[in-house]
N, C-alpha and C positions, 0 to 999 in steps of 0.2 A: 761637168769634169771628166778626166780620162781615168782618172783612179777608180778602180772597180773592189771591192773589197770582200772576198770569199771565204769567209773562218776563216784560217790564219795566214792566209795569202793576199798579198795584193800585186795588182796588177795595173801597169799603165800601159795603156793600149798604144799612146804615141810614142813611146819607145819600143824597146823590145820586150816580150816578156819580162817580170820582174820575181823573185820568188823571197823571201828570207829564210827560206831553206834551201840551202844549195842541195845538190848532188852529192857530195861528200858527206852531208849530216844525214842522211836519208837512210833508213834501216837496209829496205829492200836494195840500194844499191851495194851495202855495203854487205849483204849475205852474197849478193850476186858479182860482187867482183872477187872477194872471197871464194866462192863456188866455183868463180875461172878459177883462180889461182891450185888451188886443193886439185881440181883435174888436172891443172899441169903438172902438179908436182907428183900425183896417181901415175900418170902417161910417161913420167921417166921414171918412175920405179918399179912397174909394169912392162916396160918395155922389155927389158932382158928375159922376162917370160912369154912375151909375145898373146901377153891380153890386155883388151881394151879395160878403161874403165868399169862399163854395165856389164863386161864380162866377168870382171873379177866382185861387183856385188851381188852377181847369180852364183859365183864359187862361193862366196863368204857365208851364203843361206844354205848352203850343201855343207859346208864345213861344219856349221851351229846343227844341223840335222841333216843325216847323212843320204835319207832316202823323202823325196818331196813328190808328189804330182805338179805337173803342169800349172796348175790352178794355185796350189799352195805358192811354189814359186814367183807368179805373178801378183797374189796378192801381197805379200813381201814384200816386194822389190817397187810394186806399183807399174809394172808396164802389163801390156796386152799380151796374147799367145800370139798373133802375129807377127811381135817385134819379136818375143820370148823364141820362138822355132828356127827362126835360122839363125840366131844367135845360141841356143842349145847346140845346134846342130855343127856349129861350128865349134865348138867346146869339145865336141863325141867326136868330132875328126882331129882332134889335137891329142884323143884320151885321154883326155880329165874326167869325162861322165858318160855313162852308163844309159840309154834312151830304152825304154822296154813298156811295151802294152799288154796289161796283166792278161793271161786269158780269160779270166771271169769276167774282164771287160775291157774290151777291144778299141773303144771310145776315149779311156782315161789314158793316159800318157805318165810313166814312173819315171825319175831321173834320179838318179843315184852316184857316189863320185866313184871312179875307178881306184885302182891302186896307183893310176900317176898322179890321181887328183889330189890324193891323201899326202902322196909325196911332196908334191908341188905348197899344199899347204904347210909341212912343216919349213920347206925353206923360203917362201915366202913371208911368213912371218915373221922369223929372225930378220930377215933383211928389212921391213916393215917398221921393226924395232930400231933397227942400226940407225937408218932414215929418218926418223920423227925422233930420234934421241938427239937430231943433228939439229933439228931446228929449237933456234935458242928462246929461253923463254918457256917453254912449253913442255913441264916435266906430265906424269901421269894423274898429279891431282888439277892441274889445270885444264889439262884435258879433258877429263870426265865433268868437272865445272861448267865449262864449254857445251860437252855433251849437252849435260841437265838443262842448262839453261834453252839450250837448241829445241831439246823435245818439250820443254814449256811452252815455247814458242809456238811451235808444232802445231800442239793442242789445242793451243787459244785462237790461233787463225782456224784450224779445221772446224773449231764449235761455231765459231763466227761465220764462217762462209754454209757451214749445216744450217743453224740458223736462219741465216737470208735464203738459203734456199726454200726451206720450210714455209719459210714467211710467203715467199713467193707463191710456192704451190696453193697455201690457203687462200690467195687472192684470187689464183686463175681459178677454184674452184666457183 
């Protein structure tokens, strides 16, 4: 027999691999394809401000907390210092942030918004509101629901992955 049953998937190796769950029905693909579209939308929205999506995410952390360390920004946005350092340099070149090393600890880097960074925030927030209000069917309530569901999913996956990593570490001992 050429039919192999693996969990919920049925494979017939005589033909091509078949599955009862097409790509369009998979959560991973739904998230992936949505993320690509969101990224494309943000590229268009951020183009007049000459910001990349990643730069925008970093700026968003500084709009929430005006002064942060390199480590704090990295923790919040999930980027390593070797990725953040050139990104922050470009933001500083655009006069959106100010990078300083405190006299008390020259190894630490503190980043804060410049006056220009604060101005861009006010303009960009209004522009984003206008753009996203144009996305049909997505009002503020729907957006909050989606964010809540996404955060719930993110936490569940994080807990699952953490548990698996802990189990592997236990087995290795």
